[in-house]
N, C-alpha and C positions, 0 to 999 in steps of 0.2 A: 357539457361545456366544462373545459378544464380550467384550472386556476389561472393560467397565463393568458387564456383567450380573452379574459376581461380587459387585459392591458393591450393586446395586439389587434383587436377588432378594428380599431380606427387608424392603424398604422399603414402608411403607403410604402410599398416596396419598389416602386418604379425608380429607375435611375434618374429620370428627369426631376421627379419630386425630391429625390435625395440631393441632387446637385443644387436645386433651388433652396432647400433648407440649409445646406452648408454655406451657400453664398450669403444667405440672410444672416446666418450666425457670424460670418466673417464681418459683415457690415456692422452688426451690433458690437462686436469685439473692437472694431476700429473706433467707433464712437465712444465706447467705454474708455478706451485708452486716451483718446483726445480729452475727454472730460477729466480723467484722473490726472492728466498732465496740465490741466488748466487751460486748454486750448479750445475754448468755445468760440464759435463764429459770432461776432458781435451783432450782426444784422439778424441772424436766426435766433439768437438768444433774446433779443429785444422783441421779435415777433412772438416767440413762445411766451414771454412774460405778458405781452399785451393780450394774448389769447387765454391766459390762465386766470385772469381776474385776481392777480396778486397771490395766488396759491403756489408757493415755491415748488412743492412736489409735482404739481400738475404742470408747472412751467418746465421742469426737468423732463417729464414724459413727452410733452409736446416738442421740446427741443430735440430729443432723440429721434422722434419721427421726422421732423423737419430736416435734421442733419442726414439721416439715412436717405431721404428723398434727394437731398442735395448731392450726395455721393453718387447715387444712381444716375442723376441727371448729368453729372460730370462724366461718368463712364459712357453714357449714351452719346454725348456730344463728341467725346474722344473717339469712340468707335465710328461715328459718322464721318469725322474728319479723316480717320485712317482709311475708311472705305472710299472716300472721295479721292484721296491720294493714289490708292491702288487703281481706281477706275481711270484716272488721268494717265497713270503710267501705262496701263493696258492700252489706252487709246494711242499714246505715243508709239508704243511698240507695233500696233496695228498699222499706223501710218508709215513708220520707218520700214516695215516689212512689205510695204506696197499693197496692203490689203484694203486700203481706202484710196479711191481714185482721186486725181487732182480735180476732176469735175465735182465730185462730192464735197471736197474741201472748199472749192469756190462757192458752191451753193450754200454751204454752212456759213462762210464768211459773209456772203451777201445777205443771208437771213439775219445776221447780227450787225448789219450796217457797214460792212467793209468790202473792199474790192481787193482781189489778189492779183499781184503783178510780179512777174519774174524779170529782174533787170540786173545786169552785171553780176550774175552769179548769186543773187540773193532773192528770196521771196519777200515781198512787201505787203503788209496789210495797210491799205490806204482808205482814207475817208474823204468825203467832199463836203464843202460847206453849202453848196447849192446843186444837188443832184439833178434838178430839172432844167438847169441852164443848158443852152445848146452845146457849149464847150466847157463842161465843169472842170475846175482845177482840183487836183487830188493832193492830199497831204499824207505823206508816209508816217504812220503811227508806230510801226514796228517792222523790223526786218531781220532776217536770219538766213543763213545758208541752208538751214534745215526747215523744211516745210512743216514738220511736226511742231517745232517751236512756235511758229506763227499761229498755227491752229490752237495750241494750248494758250497762247497769249490772248487770242481773241476770245476764247472760252472764259478766261478770267476777266476780260474787259469788254463785255458786250456794250453796245451803244444804246 
């Protein structure tokens, strides 16, 4: 066993682990900069103080962990929102490319409490106040010349 093997036995050389460690380092660096600039999050700082039993150094340590988790949470939510926007845009493109039939769209609208009607060059998403009535009256909730717009509006406004 060589001299350096004592130091390298527990070192991971995978690119996944390396990326994870560098990301973690960047998080700590960001928190360190915020603290140095006097930019503590008041709610997190108060939580850290309440969990530290009045020990200032412990409060700092707890705050750092809370802030890192807060940053990770923000990134997760931002990534989720970005993914949802991408999925909506992909759905719009599929509809506009004719890869989704009008029947499929009508079924989707019906599942979400709407009826699709094409009238005077526009697609309408309509609802009724009494669907079991013999002659229910419908109210147009959204209309567009583009059926994809109606679909996406219904997706954002389920009943």
